[in-house]
TORKOL-4160 file (C-alpha; in steps of 0.2 Angstrom, whole numbers, padded with zeros to 4 digits, m for minus):
379
<pt num="1" X="0051" Y="m0055" Z="m0054"/>
<pt num="2" X="0041" Y="m0045" Z="m0066"/>
<pt num="3" X="0024" Y="m0054" Z="m0063"/>
<pt num="4" X="0025" Y="m0052" Z="m0045"/>
<pt num="5" X="0028" Y="m0033" Z="m0044"/>
<pt num="6" X="0015" Y="m0030" Z="m0058"/>
<pt num="7" X="0001" Y="m0041" Z="m0050"/>
<pt num="8" X="m0008" Y="m0028" Z="m0041"/>
<pt num="9" X="m0009" Y="m0018" Z="m0057"/>
<pt num="10" X="m0020" Y="m0031" Z="m0064"/>
<pt num="11" X="m0028" Y="m0035" Z="m0049"/>
<pt num="12" X="m0036" Y="m0021" Z="m0045"/>
<pt num="13" X="m0049" Y="m0020" Z="m0060"/>
<pt num="14" X="m0051" Y="m0039" Z="m0063"/>
<pt num="15" X="m0057" Y="m0040" Z="m0045"/>
<pt num="16" X="m0070" Y="m0026" Z="m0049"/>
<pt num="17" X="m0075" Y="m0035" Z="m0064"/>
<pt num="18" X="m0077" Y="m0050" Z="m0056"/>
<pt num="19" X="m0088" Y="m0042" Z="m0042"/>
<pt num="20" X="m0098" Y="m0033" Z="m0054"/>
<pt num="21" X="m0102" Y="m0049" Z="m0063"/>
<pt num="22" X="m0107" Y="m0058" Z="m0048"/>
<pt num="23" X="m0118" Y="m0043" Z="m0044"/>
<pt num="24" X="m0126" Y="m0044" Z="m0061"/>
<pt num="25" X="m0129" Y="m0062" Z="m0058"/>
<pt num="26" X="m0138" Y="m0058" Z="m0042"/>
<pt num="27" X="m0149" Y="m0045" Z="m0052"/>
<pt num="28" X="m0155" Y="m0056" Z="m0065"/>
<pt num="29" X="m0160" Y="m0070" Z="m0053"/>
<pt num="30" X="m0170" Y="m0055" Z="m0044"/>
<pt num="31" X="m0178" Y="m0051" Z="m0061"/>
<pt num="32" X="m0182" Y="m0071" Z="m0062"/>
<pt num="33" X="m0190" Y="m0069" Z="m0046"/>
<pt num="34" X="m0202" Y="m0054" Z="m0051"/>
<pt num="35" X="m0207" Y="m0065" Z="m0065"/>
<pt num="36" X="m0211" Y="m0080" Z="m0055"/>
<pt num="37" X="m0221" Y="m0070" Z="m0043"/>
<pt num="38" X="m0231" Y="m0063" Z="m0060"/>
<pt num="39" X="m0236" Y="m0080" Z="m0064"/>
<pt num="40" X="m0239" Y="m0087" Z="m0047"/>
<pt num="41" X="m0249" Y="m0073" Z="m0039"/>
<pt num="42" X="m0255" Y="m0062" Z="m0053"/>
<pt num="43" X="m0268" Y="m0076" Z="m0058"/>
<pt num="44" X="m0274" Y="m0079" Z="m0041"/>
<pt num="45" X="m0281" Y="m0061" Z="m0038"/>
<pt num="46" X="m0301" Y="m0060" Z="m0041"/>
<pt num="47" X="m0300" Y="m0040" Z="m0040"/>
<pt num="48" X="m0294" Y="m0032" Z="m0056"/>
<pt num="49" X="m0289" Y="m0018" Z="m0045"/>
<pt num="50" X="m0277" Y="m0029" Z="m0034"/>
<pt num="51" X="m0271" Y="m0037" Z="m0052"/>
<pt num="52" X="m0266" Y="m0019" Z="m0058"/>
<pt num="53" X="m0258" Y="m0013" Z="m0041"/>
<pt num="54" X="m0247" Y="m0030" Z="m0040"/>
<pt num="55" X="m0242" Y="m0027" Z="m0058"/>
<pt num="56" X="m0238" Y="m0006" Z="m0056"/>
<pt num="57" X="m0225" Y="m0014" Z="m0041"/>
<pt num="58" X="m0219" Y="m0026" Z="m0052"/>
<pt num="59" X="m0215" Y="m0015" Z="m0065"/>
<pt num="60" X="m0208" Y="m0003" Z="m0053"/>
<pt num="61" X="m0197" Y="m0016" Z="m0046"/>
<pt num="62" X="m0190" Y="m0020" Z="m0063"/>
<pt num="63" X="m0188" Y="m0001" Z="m0067"/>
<pt num="64" X="m0177" Y="m0002" Z="m0053"/>
<pt num="65" X="m0167" Y="m0018" Z="m0058"/>
<pt num="66" X="m0165" Y="m0010" Z="m0076"/>
<pt num="67" X="m0157" Y="0006" Z="m0070"/>
<pt num="68" X="m0146" Y="m0006" Z="m0057"/>
<pt num="69" X="m0142" Y="m0016" Z="m0073"/>
<pt num="70" X="m0136" Y="m0002" Z="m0083"/>
<pt num="71" X="m0127" Y="0006" Z="m0070"/>
<pt num="72" X="m0119" Y="m0012" Z="m0069"/>
<pt num="73" X="m0115" Y="m0012" Z="m0088"/>
<pt num="74" X="m0106" Y="0005" Z="m0087"/>
<pt num="75" X="m0094" Y="m0002" Z="m0074"/>
<pt num="76" X="m0090" Y="m0017" Z="m0084"/>
<pt num="77" X="m0086" Y="m0009" Z="m0099"/>
<pt num="78" X="m0075" Y="0004" Z="m0090"/>
<pt num="79" X="m0066" Y="m0011" Z="m0079"/>
<pt num="80" X="m0064" Y="m0021" Z="m0095"/>
<pt num="81" X="m0056" Y="m0006" Z="m0103"/>
<pt num="82" X="m0043" Y="m0004" Z="m0088"/>
<pt num="83" X="m0039" Y="m0022" Z="m0090"/>
<pt num="84" X="m0035" Y="m0021" Z="m0107"/>
<pt num="85" X="m0027" Y="m0004" Z="m0105"/>
<pt num="86" X="m0015" Y="m0012" Z="m0091"/>
<pt num="87" X="m0011" Y="m0030" Z="m0100"/>
<pt num="88" X="m0006" Y="m0020" Z="m0116"/>
<pt num="89" X="0004" Y="m0009" Z="m0106"/>
<pt num="90" X="0013" Y="m0025" Z="m0097"/>
<pt num="91" X="0016" Y="m0033" Z="m0113"/>
<pt num="92" X="0023" Y="m0018" Z="m0121"/>
<pt num="93" X="0035" Y="m0014" Z="m0107"/>
<pt num="94" X="0039" Y="m0035" Z="m0106"/>
<pt num="95" X="0051" Y="m0041" Z="m0094"/>
<pt num="96" X="0067" Y="m0031" Z="m0088"/>
<pt num="97" X="0082" Y="m0035" Z="m0096"/>
<pt num="98" X="0101" Y="m0036" Z="m0090"/>
<pt num="99" X="0109" Y="m0020" Z="m0092"/>
<pt num="100" X="0091" Y="m0011" Z="m0097"/>
<pt num="101" X="0083" Y="m0011" Z="m0079"/>
<pt num="102" X="0084" Y="0009" Z="m0078"/>
<pt num="103" X="0074" Y="0010" Z="m0095"/>
<pt num="104" X="0062" Y="m0002" Z="m0089"/>
<pt num="105" X="0058" Y="0008" Z="m0073"/>
<pt num="106" X="0055" Y="0023" Z="m0082"/>
<pt num="107" X="0042" Y="0017" Z="m0093"/>
<pt num="108" X="0034" Y="0014" Z="m0075"/>
<pt num="109" X="0039" Y="0030" Z="m0066"/>
<pt num="110" X="0024" Y="0041" Z="m0070"/>
<pt num="111" X="0012" Y="0027" Z="m0065"/>
<pt num="112" X="0021" Y="0022" Z="m0047"/>
<pt num="113" X="0021" Y="0041" Z="m0045"/>
<pt num="114" X="0004" Y="0043" Z="m0048"/>
<pt num="115" X="m0002" Y="0028" Z="m0038"/>
<pt num="116" X="0010" Y="0037" Z="m0023"/>
<pt num="117" X="0003" Y="0054" Z="m0023"/>
<pt num="118" X="m0016" Y="0047" Z="m0022"/>
<pt num="119" X="m0011" Y="0037" Z="m0007"/>
<pt num="120" X="m0005" Y="0053" Z="0000"/>
<pt num="121" X="m0021" Y="0063" Z="m0003"/>
<pt num="122" X="m0014" Y="0073" Z="m0019"/>
<pt num="123" X="m0028" Y="0068" Z="m0030"/>
<pt num="124" X="m0028" Y="0084" Z="m0043"/>
<pt num="125" X="m0008" Y="0083" Z="m0044"/>
<pt num="126" X="m0011" Y="0063" Z="m0048"/>
<pt num="127" X="m0025" Y="0067" Z="m0060"/>
<pt num="128" X="m0015" Y="0080" Z="m0069"/>
<pt num="129" X="0001" Y="0068" Z="m0071"/>
<pt num="130" X="m0009" Y="0054" Z="m0077"/>
<pt num="131" X="m0018" Y="0065" Z="m0090"/>
<pt num="132" X="m0001" Y="0072" Z="m0096"/>
<pt num="133" X="0006" Y="0055" Z="m0097"/>
<pt num="134" X="m0009" Y="0047" Z="m0105"/>
<pt num="135" X="m0010" Y="0034" Z="m0090"/>
<pt num="136" X="m0027" Y="0036" Z="m0083"/>
<pt num="137" X="m0032" Y="0019" Z="m0087"/>
<pt num="138" X="m0017" Y="0012" Z="m0077"/>
<pt num="139" X="m0021" Y="0022" Z="m0062"/>
<pt num="140" X="m0034" Y="0019" Z="m0048"/>
<pt num="141" X="m0039" Y="0039" Z="m0047"/>
<pt num="142" X="m0058" Y="0035" Z="m0047"/>
<pt num="143" X="m0057" Y="0024" Z="m0032"/>
<pt num="144" X="m0049" Y="0037" Z="m0020"/>
<pt num="145" X="m0059" Y="0051" Z="m0030"/>
<pt num="146" X="m0075" Y="0043" Z="m0022"/>
<pt num="147" X="m0066" Y="0041" Z="m0005"/>
<pt num="148" X="m0060" Y="0061" Z="m0005"/>
<pt num="149" X="m0077" Y="0066" Z="0004"/>
<pt num="150" X="m0075" Y="0052" Z="0019"/>
<pt num="151" X="m0058" Y="0057" Z="0021"/>
<pt num="152" X="m0062" Y="0077" Z="0022"/>
<pt num="153" X="m0076" Y="0074" Z="0032"/>
<pt num="154" X="m0065" Y="0064" Z="0045"/>
<pt num="155" X="m0053" Y="0079" Z="0045"/>
<pt num="156" X="m0069" Y="0089" Z="0050"/>
<pt num="157" X="m0073" Y="0077" Z="0065"/>
<pt num="158" X="m0089" Y="0071" Z="0054"/>
<pt num="159" X="m0092" Y="0054" Z="0053"/>
<pt num="160" X="m0108" Y="0055" Z="0042"/>
<pt num="161" X="m0100" Y="0052" Z="0024"/>
<pt num="162" X="m0089" Y="0037" Z="0032"/>
<pt num="163" X="m0104" Y="0029" Z="0040"/>
<pt num="164" X="m0113" Y="0031" Z="0024"/>
<pt num="165" X="m0099" Y="0023" Z="0016"/>
<pt num="166" X="m0099" Y="0009" Z="0028"/>
<pt num="167" X="m0118" Y="0005" Z="0025"/>
<pt num="168" X="m0117" Y="0005" Z="0005"/>
<pt num="169" X="m0102" Y="m0009" Z="0008"/>
<pt num="170" X="m0109" Y="m0016" Z="0024"/>
<pt num="171" X="m0109" Y="m0034" Z="0016"/>
<pt num="172" X="m0092" Y="m0034" Z="0011"/>
<pt num="173" X="m0085" Y="m0026" Z="0026"/>
<pt num="174" X="m0093" Y="m0039" Z="0036"/>
<pt num="175" X="m0084" Y="m0053" Z="0025"/>
<pt num="176" X="m0069" Y="m0044" Z="0029"/>
<pt num="177" X="m0071" Y="m0042" Z="0048"/>
<pt num="178" X="m0069" Y="m0024" Z="0047"/>
<pt num="179" X="m0072" Y="m0012" Z="0064"/>
<pt num="180" X="m0072" Y="0003" Z="0057"/>
<pt num="181" X="m0090" Y="0005" Z="0057"/>
<pt num="182" X="m0088" Y="0002" Z="0076"/>
<pt num="183" X="m0073" Y="0015" Z="0079"/>
<pt num="184" X="m0083" Y="0027" Z="0071"/>
<pt num="185" X="m0099" Y="0024" Z="0082"/>
<pt num="186" X="m0086" Y="0025" Z="0096"/>
<pt num="187" X="m0079" Y="0040" Z="0090"/>
<pt num="188" X="m0098" Y="0049" Z="0088"/>
<pt num="189" X="m0101" Y="0045" Z="0106"/>
<pt num="190" X="m0085" Y="0052" Z="0112"/>
<pt num="191" X="m0089" Y="0069" Z="0105"/>
<pt num="192" X="m0106" Y="0067" Z="0113"/>
<pt num="193" X="m0098" Y="0066" Z="0128"/>
<pt num="194" X="m0085" Y="0080" Z="0124"/>
<pt num="195" X="m0097" Y="0092" Z="0122"/>
<pt num="196" X="m0106" Y="0085" Z="0140"/>
<pt num="197" X="m0121" Y="0080" Z="0130"/>
<pt num="198" X="m0122" Y="0065" Z="0142"/>
<pt num="199" X="m0142" Y="0060" Z="0140"/>
<pt num="200" X="m0139" Y="0060" Z="0121"/>
<pt num="201" X="m0123" Y="0050" Z="0123"/>
<pt num="202" X="m0133" Y="0037" Z="0132"/>
<pt num="203" X="m0144" Y="0037" Z="0121"/>
<pt num="204" X="m0133" Y="0035" Z="0108"/>
<pt num="205" X="m0123" Y="0020" Z="0115"/>
<pt num="206" X="m0140" Y="0011" Z="0118"/>
<pt num="207" X="m0143" Y="0012" Z="0100"/>
<pt num="208" X="m0127" Y="0011" Z="0090"/>
<pt num="209" X="m0116" Y="0003" Z="0102"/>
<pt num="210" X="m0124" Y="m0010" Z="0110"/>
<pt num="211" X="m0125" Y="m0021" Z="0095"/>
<pt num="212" X="m0107" Y="m0022" Z="0096"/>
<pt num="213" X="m0105" Y="m0028" Z="0112"/>
<pt num="214" X="m0104" Y="m0046" Z="0109"/>
<pt num="215" X="m0089" Y="m0043" Z="0097"/>
<pt num="216" X="m0078" Y="m0029" Z="0105"/>
<pt num="217" X="m0084" Y="m0030" Z="0123"/>
<pt num="218" X="m0067" Y="m0023" Z="0130"/>
<pt num="219" X="m0067" Y="m0008" Z="0119"/>
<pt num="220" X="m0085" Y="m0005" Z="0123"/>
<pt num="221" X="m0084" Y="m0004" Z="0142"/>
<pt num="222" X="m0068" Y="0009" Z="0140"/>
<pt num="223" X="m0077" Y="0018" Z="0129"/>
<pt num="224" X="m0092" Y="0020" Z="0141"/>
<pt num="225" X="m0082" Y="0023" Z="0154"/>
<pt num="226" X="m0078" Y="0039" Z="0146"/>
<pt num="227" X="m0095" Y="0046" Z="0154"/>
<pt num="228" X="m0085" Y="0048" Z="0170"/>
<pt num="229" X="m0072" Y="0059" Z="0163"/>
<pt num="230" X="m0071" Y="0073" Z="0154"/>
<pt num="231" X="m0062" Y="0079" Z="0138"/>
<pt num="232" X="m0046" Y="0087" Z="0148"/>
<pt num="233" X="m0044" Y="0071" Z="0157"/>
<pt num="234" X="m0025" Y="0066" Z="0159"/>
<pt num="235" X="m0029" Y="0046" Z="0165"/>
<pt num="236" X="m0020" Y="0036" Z="0151"/>
<pt num="237" X="m0033" Y="0024" Z="0145"/>
<pt num="238" X="m0048" Y="0036" Z="0143"/>
<pt num="239" X="m0036" Y="0052" Z="0137"/>
<pt num="240" X="m0032" Y="0043" Z="0121"/>
<pt num="241" X="m0052" Y="0044" Z="0117"/>
<pt num="242" X="m0052" Y="0062" Z="0118"/>
<pt num="243" X="m0035" Y="0065" Z="0108"/>
<pt num="244" X="m0034" Y="0070" Z="0090"/>
<pt num="245" X="m0025" Y="0055" Z="0086"/>
<pt num="246" X="m0042" Y="0045" Z="0087"/>
<pt num="247" X="m0049" Y="0053" Z="0073"/>
<pt num="248" X="m0032" Y="0050" Z="0062"/>
<pt num="249" X="m0034" Y="0032" Z="0067"/>
<pt num="250" X="m0051" Y="0031" Z="0060"/>
<pt num="251" X="m0043" Y="0039" Z="0043"/>
<pt num="252" X="m0031" Y="0027" Z="0044"/>
<pt num="253" X="m0042" Y="0013" Z="0046"/>
<pt num="254" X="m0054" Y="0018" Z="0031"/>
<pt num="255" X="m0039" Y="0019" Z="0021"/>
<pt num="256" X="m0035" Y="0002" Z="0026"/>
<pt num="257" X="m0052" Y="m0004" Z="0021"/>
<pt num="258" X="m0052" Y="0004" Z="0006"/>
<pt num="259" X="m0037" Y="m0004" Z="0000"/>
<pt num="260" X="m0044" Y="m0021" Z="0006"/>
<pt num="261" X="m0059" Y="m0018" Z="m0002"/>
<pt num="262" X="m0051" Y="m0013" Z="m0020"/>
<pt num="263" X="m0038" Y="m0028" Z="m0019"/>
<pt num="264" X="m0026" Y="m0016" Z="m0018"/>
<pt num="265" X="m0008" Y="m0017" Z="m0008"/>
<pt num="266" X="m0008" Y="m0008" Z="0009"/>
<pt num="267" X="0008" Y="0001" Z="0003"/>
<pt num="268" X="0011" Y="0011" Z="m0013"/>
<pt num="269" X="0023" Y="0003" Z="m0026"/>
<pt num="270" X="0036" Y="0018" Z="m0024"/>
<pt num="271" X="0038" Y="0014" Z="m0006"/>
<pt num="272" X="0040" Y="m0003" Z="m0010"/>
<pt num="273" X="0053" Y="m0003" Z="m0021"/>
<pt num="274" X="0063" Y="0011" Z="m0011"/>
<pt num="275" X="0062" Y="m0003" Z="0003"/>
<pt num="276" X="0069" Y="m0014" Z="m0009"/>
<pt num="277" X="0083" Y="m0004" Z="m0015"/>
<pt num="278" X="0087" Y="0001" Z="0004"/>
<pt num="279" X="0087" Y="m0016" Z="0011"/>
<pt num="280" X="0100" Y="m0021" Z="m0002"/>
<pt num="281" X="0111" Y="m0004" Z="0005"/>
<pt num="282" X="0107" Y="m0008" Z="0023"/>
<pt num="283" X="0123" Y="m0011" Z="0034"/>
<pt num="284" X="0128" Y="m0005" Z="0051"/>
<pt num="285" X="0140" Y="0005" Z="0043"/>
<pt num="286" X="0126" Y="0016" Z="0038"/>
<pt num="287" X="0120" Y="0021" Z="0053"/>
<pt num="288" X="0139" Y="0027" Z="0059"/>
<pt num="289" X="0140" Y="0046" Z="0063"/>
<pt num="290" X="0154" Y="0047" Z="0050"/>
<pt num="291" X="0145" Y="0035" Z="0036"/>
<pt num="292" X="0148" Y="0040" Z="0018"/>
<pt num="293" X="0137" Y="0054" Z="0013"/>
<pt num="294" X="0135" Y="0048" Z="m0002"/>
<pt num="295" X="0126" Y="0032" Z="0005"/>
<pt num="296" X="0107" Y="0036" Z="0004"/>
<pt num="297" X="0106" Y="0028" Z="0021"/>
<pt num="298" X="0115" Y="0043" Z="0030"/>
<pt num="299" X="0100" Y="0054" Z="0027"/>
<pt num="300" X="0088" Y="0052" Z="0043"/>
<pt num="301" X="0072" Y="0049" Z="0031"/>
<pt num="302" X="0079" Y="0035" Z="0021"/>
<pt num="303" X="0085" Y="0027" Z="0038"/>
<pt num="304" X="0065" Y="0028" Z="0044"/>
<pt num="305" X="0060" Y="0021" Z="0029"/>
<pt num="306" X="0072" Y="0007" Z="0030"/>
<pt num="307" X="0068" Y="0005" Z="0049"/>
<pt num="308" X="0062" Y="m0015" Z="0052"/>
<pt num="309" X="0072" Y="m0022" Z="0033"/>
<pt num="310" X="0084" Y="m0033" Z="0036"/>
<pt num="311" X="0102" Y="m0030" Z="0034"/>
<pt num="312" X="0109" Y="m0032" Z="0017"/>
<pt num="313" X="0118" Y="m0050" Z="0017"/>
<pt num="314" X="0137" Y="m0051" Z="0009"/>
<pt num="315" X="0141" Y="m0071" Z="0009"/>
<pt num="316" X="0160" Y="m0067" Z="0002"/>
<pt num="317" X="0170" Y="m0052" Z="0005"/>
<pt num="318" X="0179" Y="m0045" Z="m0012"/>
<pt num="319" X="0194" Y="m0036" Z="m0012"/>
<pt num="320" X="0200" Y="m0025" Z="m0028"/>
<pt num="321" X="0217" Y="m0020" Z="m0031"/>
<pt num="322" X="0221" Y="m0004" Z="m0032"/>
<pt num="323" X="0235" Y="m0006" Z="m0045"/>
<pt num="324" X="0226" Y="m0017" Z="m0057"/>
<pt num="325" X="0209" Y="m0014" Z="m0053"/>
<pt num="326" X="0206" Y="m0033" Z="m0054"/>
<pt num="327" X="0198" Y="m0045" Z="m0040"/>
<pt num="328" X="0209" Y="m0053" Z="m0028"/>
<pt num="329" X="0205" Y="m0072" Z="m0025"/>
<pt num="330" X="0213" Y="m0089" Z="m0024"/>
<pt num="331" X="0221" Y="m0087" Z="m0041"/>
<pt num="332" X="0227" Y="m0069" Z="m0038"/>
<pt num="333" X="0229" Y="m0069" Z="m0018"/>
<pt num="334" X="0231" Y="m0054" Z="m0009"/>
<pt num="335" X="0250" Y="m0047" Z="m0004"/>
<pt num="336" X="0253" Y="m0038" Z="0013"/>
<pt num="337" X="0267" Y="m0026" Z="0014"/>
<pt num="338" X="0276" Y="m0024" Z="0031"/>
<pt num="339" X="0267" Y="m0005" Z="0033"/>
<pt num="340" X="0249" Y="m0015" Z="0031"/>
<pt num="341" X="0246" Y="m0009" Z="0013"/>
<pt num="342" X="0238" Y="m0023" Z="0001"/>
<pt num="343" X="0240" Y="m0026" Z="m0016"/>
<pt num="344" X="0238" Y="m0041" Z="m0027"/>
<pt num="345" X="0250" Y="m0054" Z="m0032"/>
<pt num="346" X="0249" Y="m0048" Z="m0050"/>
<pt num="347" X="0251" Y="m0029" Z="m0048"/>
<pt num="348" X="0269" Y="m0034" Z="m0034"/>
<pt num="349" X="0274" Y="m0045" Z="m0048"/>
<pt num="350" X="0271" Y="m0032" Z="m0061"/>
<pt num="351" X="0280" Y="m0019" Z="m0054"/>
<pt num="352" X="0294" Y="m0027" Z="m0043"/>
<pt num="353" X="0299" Y="m0035" Z="m0061"/>
<pt num="354" X="0304" Y="m0017" Z="m0068"/>
<pt num="355" X="0313" Y="m0014" Z="m0049"/>
<pt num="356" X="0325" Y="m0028" Z="m0046"/>
<pt num="357" X="0311" Y="m0037" Z="m0037"/>
<pt num="358" X="0309" Y="m0022" Z="m0026"/>
<pt num="359" X="0291" Y="m0018" Z="m0023"/>
<pt num="360" X="0287" Y="0000" Z="m0020"/>
<pt num="361" X="0270" Y="0007" Z="m0013"/>
<pt num="362" X="0260" Y="0018" Z="m0024"/>
<pt num="363" X="0251" Y="0028" Z="m0011"/>
<pt num="364" X="0266" Y="0028" Z="0005"/>
<pt num="365" X="0282" Y="0027" Z="m0005"/>
<pt num="366" X="0289" Y="0013" Z="0006"/>
<pt num="367" X="0299" Y="m0001" Z="m0004"/>
<pt num="368" X="0303" Y="m0017" Z="0000"/>
<pt num="369" X="0309" Y="m0033" Z="m0005"/>
<pt num="370" X="0295" Y="m0044" Z="m0014"/>
<pt num="371" X="0301" Y="m0059" Z="m0001"/>
<pt num="372" X="0295" Y="m0047" Z="0014"/>
<pt num="373" X="0278" Y="m0048" Z="0009"/>
<pt num="374" X="0264" Y="m0058" Z="0015"/>
<pt num="375" X="0250" Y="m0067" Z="0008"/>
<pt num="376" X="0232" Y="m0064" Z="0016"/>
<pt num="377" X="0218" Y="m0075" Z="0014"/>
<pt num="378" X="0200" Y="m0070" Z="0013"/>
<pt num="379" X="0185" Y="m0077" Z="0023"/>
């Protein structure tokens, strides 16, 4: 179980290191292409000026490749350090031992809380927590810090940073079949319509929306129909295009693609752990009006978090005797008094042996002969 819980911790830096290594290979292949071009074309040029210009261009290209390789070397060093730190962390805390699960979880709590705060947008607080707990290499602050400008831009109804991010990761987003760029283009188109800049909107749609017609024709047609409406329309299919929720949807979609791009789980580990615990406690009685206040699921926020989770499954019922505090089973069956109270056979024998075979219920004070008790059966 420990391995499956901690898999995302190792996957993020490992996948980043793997992608960086692949990028390094592509750059080295490009260096070889430059050298081959020098051998093949450099000698064929008759003019010395042409050869100088050709070599100068190759040198500029090599300088660019060198800069990219240096950047990749820095990323490789950083991700290798993170991999090492996380492996050492997992080795140190080990597997959860019986009766020591609390201590095992406490060793992981700061990391889980920092991850949750990063996902909720509290980047500064998460960074301070990671620094104070000396776990900077165990959390992925750098990913969220890089994404901050995109989310802030979308919050201001500005897609510039988000579209630049899509351009930077175009190849990988295409492999993931992301529709983020299309959604952003639609949003910019709708904003032009909102401002009643219809000619600009039409020109924008021809340049930026038409290329997506083959993939998202139905959504594209719905967006273009917005030209016939305005921001105050109450027509359901088109009112949603102008709603504030459309911007929130873009932000959510960006976060989803960000997680997929970096091999991160879609939910924070804190939420996963809470849902697992709530699932173990979730019963229909938890939602009753008079449910126990000690039950976490009596709180509305916990009920919302547990929504959709399976009910807790109890295969066998267990009864505990109020006198002996022992479980009642086939070897110590429950005995029912005439008033409906239930005690274990062992408790009945202990009490009746001191009172001439008469058993007195300690809660109600009702007394009866042992022969008047009846055995109950647990299903």
